[in-house]
N, C-alpha and C positions, 0 to 999 in steps of 0.2 A: 567608815564607806559606808552610805547610804543606803537606803535597800533597794530604790531606782539601781546604784549601779551592781547591787546583788543581781540583781533577778540580769540583766543584761548582759551581764557575763561569757552564760548557758552559751544564748546566741551567739557573742562573737567568737567564744569557744570553735562552735562551732563551720561558722564562716570562714576561719584560720586556720582549721582539721578540714579534713577527709572526709569531714560530715557532708563541708560544703561540694561534696562531688555528687554528691545520690539530689541536690535540687535541681541540676538540668535533670537530669533523666528522669526526674519524680513530673518535671511542668511536660516535657513532649510525652509522658501519660496521659497529665489528663486531657491536651488538645485530642489527644488521637484518639480520646475517650468521647469528648463532645463534638468531634468528626461523626462518629459512629452513632453520635444517637441522634444529631441533625441528621446526619445522613449527607454524603457531599455526592453526586455526581457521576466524578470521576473516581471516585476508588468503588463506587457499588460495580461499576461496569469493570471494573477488574476483575472482579467477584464471580461476575457474567460468563468472560471472558477464561476464565478457571474454567467456570463450567464447562462453556460451551467444547474445550480440550479433551474432559472427562469424556464426554458425550463424544467427540468423535475418535477418542480411544475403545473408550468402547460402546458403542453404536447399541441401540436396541434390536437383540435375535430376529433375523427375519423367520419368523414366524407364520404356518401363512391363513389367515385370518377371510374370512367370509367380506372382505372386501377388495373390491375394483374400480378401477377407473378408466372409462370412455373417455379415449380423448380426440379432439376436436386436431389432430396433427393438421402439417403442413402437408404430407403425401395424401390425407382428406382431403385437404383445401385442393389439392392437386386433380384430384380422381372427380369429387362431387361440385365444385365449382365454390364461388368465393362466398364468403361469408355476410351480412347474417341469411339464411336456407329460410325457403318456404319455412310455415309451421306444417306446412301437409310432411318435408320431411325430417320433422323434429318428431311431428307423431308418430312416422315411422318408427321411427328409432325408440322411441319409446316401448309402442307395441311389440316392439321383438325384441324386450326388453323384458318387456311382463311376458308376455307367453316365454318363453327361457327361462322363467321363477323368481325374475328378482323379487328379491321379497323387499326393496326401498332403492326408488330410481328420484338422488338431489339432483338437483341442476346449480355448477357452481356458475352459472348461465341468467342472467335478470335479461326478462322478454317485460322494457318495460313502452314500447311500445309500439302500436299491431300493426302486422303484419303488411310491408309495403305491394308487396305481389299479391294478396287479397283481391279479388275477383272484382269484390267493388269498389276497391282504392284502385287496383285501376282504371277501372270506368268512372272511377271520378276522373281520375289526370285526363285520360278520354276524351268529357266530355268538354276538358274546358277546350283543348283542341278540335270541336267540333267533328268525334266521327258520328261514323253513321249512328242511327237510333237502333237500328236490327245492330248492329256489335254491343252498345251499351246494353239493353235490355238483353242477353246473351249472354254477356259477362256478369252481371245484378244475378238472372236468374244462378248460380252456377256456388256451392257454396262456401260459405267463410273459412277463410283457414283459421284464422283463431278459432274463430269456432268450432272447427277440427279439433283442432288441437287441445281445446277447452274441454268437447265430448273425451277423446283420449284420453287426458287426465284424469277423469272422474272415473276412470275402466281401473287406472293404474293407481301401483301405489308411489302418487309423485310429490316431493320437495321443491318447492318454489326458491328460487333466493331471491334479494334485497338488499339493498347500501343502507348501510346507515350514515345519516352525513352533520356534522352542523351549522348550516350552511342555513337560515332562516329555521323557519319555525312551519311544518307540514301538519296533515294526518296525523293521526296516533294508530303505528301498524294495529290489526286486531289476530293478536294469537290465535292460529287454528286451535288451539289444546291450551291453557289453563295450567299459570305457574304457580303450582300452593308454595306456603312458602313456612318454613318450621321457627319460630321464634321472630324478630324486630324483623321488618323489613330493609333489605340491607342495600338499601336502592344507592345510600349515602358508598359508599367502597369499588360500586360498579362503577363502570367504563359508561357516560351520559352524553344522549343522542336529540337532537333534536328535529331534527327529521328523518327520510326514510323516502330511497328511491325506491317504488314497488314493483312488482307484472302487474299486468293489465289484470285490469278488474275479474272479464271474467278466467279468465285463466286464476286467479287468483281466488277464485272462488270454489273454480272444481280441486284445485289440489290440498293432498289429503293435511301436509306438513309445510309450513309458513319460516321460515332462517336466514339469517342476513347472512350474509358473505364478509363482511368486510373484518381485516383481519390488517393489524395497526402492532408491528413496531417496536425495539425497545430502542431507547432515543440512539444508539448506535445504526437502526435499522435491518436488525438483525431482529426474525421474529420465534421466540423459545417460551413463547408463554401461545395456547391461541384461546380469545374470547370465546365464552359458553352460554353465559348470557350477557345484555346489555341494556342497556334502562336508555329507553322513550319514554318524554314527558309523562315520565312518575310509573309507568310500564315497565313491569317484566318484558325482554323476550329472548328467544332461547338462538341460541346457532342454525346453523344449516347442519352442521356434525348431530348437536342438539337430536335433532328435528330428524335425521334421516334415522336414526337408532331408535326412534320412539316409535314414528312411523311401520320398521319395519319389525316392530316386535306388537305394531297393533295399543298400543297402552295408552295412555288419557294423560292426567297432566303429568304436569317437569313436578316432584319435589327439590325444593331450597332451604337444605339448611346454615340457620344461620350459628354465628357463635356464642348468641347467650339461650340456644338451644341445644349445643352439644357440651357446651360446657368447659370449651377450648378458647383460648386466649384471652381465658383469666375467667370470662363466664360473663364479659360486659362489651359493650359495643353493638357492632351489625356488618357485621366482615363477612363474608362467605367460607361455607368452611366446606358442604361437598353438597353434589347435586345426586336425587334418585331419578334416573331414569330408566322405564318396567320394572327388571329382575338386576339392571347395575345400579350400581351407589360408586359416585366419581369424584375423589376430593380434588378438590382445586386452591388455588388461592385466595388471600382476602375481596381481591373484587371479582372472582368467578371467574379464573382461566387456569388454564388446565398446563402444564407443566408440558412439557413437547419433551418427549422420547422418540425422536428420531431410526430411525431406521437404513444402512446402505441403501442406494438407489435398487430395484431389484425389478427388473424391463416386465416379469409374468406381472404387476402388481397391473398394469396399462394395456390395454387393447382399443387400438386404430378403430375411429367410425366409421374409418371405410368398407374393413371386413366385413361390420355388420349388415351393412344397408348396401353392400357389392353381392351379397348372398357369398362373398369369402367361406363364411363357417354355415355350415352342416347345422340343420337345429338339433344335431344330439350333441356336436360343441361348443352349443351357444348356453346347451343346459350341463354340461362341464360347466362351463367357463360362469356362467351368473348365476345358477339355481339356486335360492335360498341365501342369497348374496346382496352386498348394500351396496346399490354403483351409483355413485358419483361421475360427472360427464362435466364435464368441464374446455375450453378453448387452448390448445398449449401451440399453435401455430402462431409465427411469427405475424406480431398487428394487431393477436386479441392476446395473447397470453397474458394470465397473472402473474407475474414473477413478484418473490417476494426470496428477502436472503436466510437463509437456517445454518447453528450450528455447524450441520454440513456442505453443506453449497452454496457458493454464491449467487446461484439466480436456481430456483426451482419454481413449478408451479402452484399459484394458488390452494388449485385442488386438491394439491396430495396433502399437503398443510388439514384439509377436513380430515382427508381418508385416512391418515394414519390418527387421528386428532382419534376418527369412531376405533380406529385397530384399538386402541391402548385401550377403551371403556370397555371394547371385547375380551382381548387377553387379559384385563387386568392387572399388566405392568402399569404403574407409573411413576415417574422421583416427585417427592414432595418436599417442601421446606414445612419439617413439624414447628407446631408454638414456640415448643420450649427453644429452636433453633436457636432466635436471636439470645434470651436468658444465657446459651452456654457461650455465644460470642464476645457476651460482654465480662462473661465473668474470667473466663478465659486468658481477653483482653487486661482484665486489669490483674490476674492472678503472676500471669507470669511475667509482664511488664514493670511489676514492682517487685517481683522477687530479679533481674535484674540488673534495678538501676542501687536495690540494693549490693548487689552481689561484685558490681562490675571495680567498684572501686579497691575491691581488694582481688577479684580475680586481677583485673589486670588486661589493657589493650588484647593480648592474643588468645590467653582462654577465656576470658570473656566474650572473644570471638567465635572460639569452637563452642565455648555454651548457647551460643547465637545462635548458632548452625543445626545442631542438632534437638533445642524448642523452636525453632523454625520446622526443618527435616519431618517431626512428630508430627504437627498438625496437621505438615501438609496430604503426610501418611492418614493420618490420622480422615483429615475431610476426602480425601481417596477412598480407604478404604470405606467411609457413611457413602459414598453414591457409588461404590461396583456393589457392595455386597447389599448395603440394604436400599438404598435409591433415596437418603435421602442426600439433599443439598446445605451444608457445612458452609459455610465463608469464613476461610480464617484466613484471608486480605487481610481485614481490620490488627486481631492480634499481630498479625507479620508485621505489617507497617509499623506497629507498636515498638515488637522488640526489635525493628532497624531503627526507628527516630530516638528510643530509651538509649541505641549503643553507639549510635554515632554525636545524639547530646553528650553523653558523658564524655565516652573517649577524649571528642573531642577539645571540651571542657579542658579536660585532663592534658591535652596537648596545650592548648596555649600556656596555660600556669607554668608546668615544665619548662617543656619545649620554646619559650622565644627569641632563642637563639636560631633555631628550625624559621620562627616564623616569620622572623627580618629575612632569610632564604628568598622562603615562597613569599614574600611583595613585591620580593626583583625579578619573579618569575619570567614578566612582560613584560622586561624586558630586550628577551630569548627566545628564539626562533625554534630550535634545533633540543631535542631530549636530549641526547649523547650530553650537552652542554653543559645544559642546565642539571646531569648528575656530578659535572666535572667543577661546578662552582658549591654544588653542592658537601660537596670533599673539598670544597679545599674556598671558601669565599673572600677568599682573599683575591678571588681572580676578578669581583665588581668593582675592580679600582679601571679606571684608565689605562688603555693603554694596546700595544699588543707584539707582533713578531712577527718575522721574517719568513716562508717557510715558501718549495717549490710547488704551485697549485694549477689544479687543472678551472678554466672559468667556458661557465656556460653564457649564453645569453640567446633568451628565442621570442621571438615579437609579431604578431597577428596583421597579416597583409591587409593592409586596403580598410582598418580598421576604422580611421572617420568614414569611410563610403557604409560601413556596415552597421554604422550609430549610428547615418542616419535613418534607416529605416528602420529601428527600434524604439520602442521608448527604452528612459533613463532604469525601473523595474527590467525591462529585457532584456536591456544592456550587462547591466550584474547578471540577470540570471542564465544568461548565452557567459561569461565568462567565470562564472561557478562552473558550469557545465564545460568549459574548452580546460581552466586551468587544476578542477581536482583530479582527471583520470593524466595529466601533465607532470602534475606533485606526486602523484600516486607515486609513477615510474621513475622516475626523477629521486625519493626515497629510497624504493626498492633498491636501487644501483647507488647507496650510501652519499648520494649528492645531501649538502648546507642549502636550502631555501634562503636565501638571502632577503631576498625583496620581490614587491608586484611592483612594476614598475606601471600602472595605464594596464596595457594585453599584455606589457613584457613578465619579464620571468628573467629572473638572476638566481642562476644560484654555480655553485665551488663543491670541488672535492678537494678532502687531504687537508680540513678544516670542521672543525676543531680538535677530531683525534686523525691518526695516519690510516693511510690504502694507499699505502703500497699501488693495487692496481685499479689508480684514478685514473691513470690513460685508457686505456681501455673502456673501466665503469661510462665514463665521458661519452665516450661514440656508441658504446651500445645501449645508453640513457639515452641519444641524439638518433638515433637511429626505431628503435622504438617509441619514440618519440612523434615520428616519422608516420609509422605503421598504428598507432591507437589512433593518429586525429585523418588516415586514408577508412579507417574501418566508422567513426564518428559520423565524418560524412556522407556514407552508406549512410546509417541505422537512424540518424537524431533524425533527420529532415521526416521519417516516416513512422516514427514514435509520437511526433507530436508533445511532448511533454511540456520541453523548455524551446526556447525560439534558437532557432538558428537559417543561420542566412545564410544558405545552400551551398555549396563547395567553399572549405574552410581552407584557407592558406597557411603557413608562414613559413620564416625563416632564424634557421641557429647555425648562430653563430662560435666558434670552438677556439679554447688560445689556452700556451701552458707559459707556467714560468714564474718566475719570482714575485711575491704580491707579501706585502702587512696585513696581518686579519688579525681582527681584533678586540677590543669595548671603543668604540668611536662613540663619538657625541657630547655631553657638554654631564655637569654633575646631578643634573637633575633626571636623565632619560638617557637613558645607555644604546647601542645597540649594536652589535656580534654584525660586521663586517669587514670589506676588504676594496682593497687599495692598489692602485702602482700601474705602471702601464700595463703587462698583463692584460687588464681588465681592458683598460683605455680599445687595447688594441683589439680582443675580443667584442666588445660592442660596434668598434665600425666594421671591421671583418661580419659579423649577422648584417649590417647594410647596405656589406656587398652583396648580401645574396638574392638580394632583390635587379643588379645592375643586372648579374651574370643568371638571373632564373636558374637559379641549385634552392637546393631546399638546405644543403648543411654544408658549411666552410671553415677554414681551421686553417689558426696563424702555420708556420713550418716548427716554430720548437714544440708542440705536439705532432706533428702531421714527422718528428723522426720519431715517435714514440711506438709506432703505431705501422708499422713496416708490412706485419700480415694485411691488413685491410683494404678494405679498396679501395682505392684513395689516387684522387690524380689532379694534375696539379691546372690549375684555371689562369693564371696569371701572376709579374708582377708588379703589385699598388703602392701609391704611396696614397694615401690615407690621409684625410681629413686632419690636423692639428699635428702630425709625426712627418719629421722630416727625414727616417731609414726609412728606406722602400723595403717591401716584407711582400717575398711568395705566400701566397692565398693558394691555397688546393680545397680538392671538391669533396667528401666523403659519399662514399654514393655505396659500402654495402659492408656487409663483415667478410672475413676470413670466409665462410663457404662462399660467398659468391666473386670468393679470389682467386679464387685456384678453380674455378669452371673458364674452359676454352676462351669462349664466346667474349669470357669477359677479357683475359691476358693477350688476346690479337687487339682488339678494341685500344686496353689501356698499350700497348708496344706504340700502335699510328699514333692513339693521341700526344701519346710522352715524344716520336719523331717530326709530329705538328706542329708540338710548344719547342719542342729544340729549332726549329726551322725556321719559323717566326723569329723568335733570340737571337739568330744570323742573319737574319733581313734575305731568307732563301724566296723570297713571295714567291715561285712556281711551282718550289716542291711541298711550302708551309699549302696555298691554294689547294696542289690536287688530292694532298691527306685532308684535308676540312672536304672538297666536295665526296672524298670516298668515304671517309668516316661521320659522314654526316645519318644516316638513317641508324648506325650503332650509335650517335649522341641521341639520337633521338629516347631511343629506349632505357638509356639511361637516365635522361634527364638533365641534359647540357644541347638540350634542341636552341635555345637564347643562347647561352653561351657559345656556339659555333656560329648561329649568325653574327655576333659580333666582333667577331676574330675573323670572318670571312669579309666584314663589313672593315674592317680596318686594315688586312692583307690587299685588298681591293682599293683602298684610298695608298697606300703605300705603294706600289705596284706604280701605282698613276702617278704620287708623287714621292719617292721618297726620302725616308725622313735623312737628317743633318746627321754628319758624320761621327758628332757626340751621342748619338741616339743610344741610353742604357738597355730599351725596350721598360718599362716605367711609365706606368699607366698613372694618371694624375686622378682620383678620386676627385672628385668634386661636392658629392654631398653627403653626411656623415650617415 
């Protein structure tokens, strides 16, 4: 034996033995490790959604912090007039808050244009209309609104907001205070902008603080992190929340600490670690963001602006609410509001994010993702995933699943404990995914190698519709052979009325969505009633009972299923047009044909493709009966064989009919309701009159039949038989004028399917 052959023996032995079972798990583990290293947005989002659930479960405690919001809400607009207000009104609001002792007033409103209601601006417009010179002179002599507001700002602790954008390139914002950096300039990790929409110069110059109000959520639109700093043309700029906190303390510059100054993140690079704002130090993400830890909604945090400007609050009440507090002024009225999605609420005011960010800074209540978190997550992925891959071939699928559940539970519990006790964000997504994929790949590979017979059965699953049938095939693979059996069965056909007309009003994609919206609830009802759904024929449904499993209640199940389908459609016709999420072409009507009798049911088709279906005269007659529902104007019709098995249901005779393609006539009945309806006095009286009308018609007692039709017409309409009574009245009238021949047997010859 050569050296090459000897070297190859261990590998071949490994591939032939149980050692090969380890390889799929290891491959899955390496794949997840690679995904974690490069970062995959959908998986990262899973971790964020997990953190969202943590936050909803344990939101930040609602402690009172020296922060309030003055909201220009709908009631304020209704009372004080539409926005934008004259700047003199905004100045008056600012003076009132300043006199009440506010430590800082931050506007989440960008005053980027001059006041159109200023006297000088009004004079310019009136001059274009050739107004009197005296009027123009009087207006020009009045104080400018923007100047009055700027004067008020200069005497108040005001911070103004501005938008940062990436459209074009504009002048760089000049911050009111410097941004000192400890370590390397962290510009690379901070969000960059090229342009800004700023307040007009007089207001900007008078303000003590200037901060950006731009808030951008994660890829799913949820705002989990509030940006505290941003970069424009290489210049670091503070957010509105940072500036409000700085001006409230009368602090100078903001200190930005980067990673190479703190020694975190390995001491290399230039990622932001924290901000020092006066006496407060705030931990941040590498991009200079604050992980938000939201509280539940607190009504006492918000004061409507109208209460301040209308004098509804006394000076003492104003001082109690605002003295020594940081005040954010925002617009919550419809049409003005800046809405964001947060883990706590789908729609929240942007100004609320700024306010809650300052609350966290003051109270020192932060959630953070430590610099060692990523290393721990990767270590857990490798250690636990490799352990699972090595142990699974020995433990087997059941015990391996138990081990996996224990490990997954331990990681989720550890992540929860870290969040709830230490406010650390540790993401278990990738380690859990590694365990799941290792388990799936290892057990799947084992299953493939050791269960080839069952693999053959599963390969044939797509030939069958019923889960119960699949179970029988798994237990007895011989049932995959062609063939069938004769059984007593109940058959249902359901068809949408005027589907061709409906299709003309919808696009092909809308037709598919409409059919899904219709067929899904209908099939749910049938499956709940133990039906087997054979197939969909365009807009039609073919279903049956008592196969592949016995159903002793097949007749009642079919009747109740049909009644439930009609009731569900009536509700869909009410709900769907108002929802607007799926195309629904007005009022949709259906016809349902039911029949019972012997059928041949089983695997039918070819050797390449099987279908579990049924054939027989019972099936054909059910289809023809469904077609008759349109002629008689009823929702549910059935054959005589099924009617005999439903003595307690509300069923009335419709006609004797000879359907297309069938020589023997059939008595057709209408199903109007269940046993509850059948026992009501009104229905029993109507059913008795109806039966006498049919008997008189078949006995050719035209006068009696006509009288009963006239008497019962109103009740017939109540029970959905108005069209049937019109047809019968027309027939009786025709026979009164021209009686039928002596061999007339009362059978109606149907000419359409």
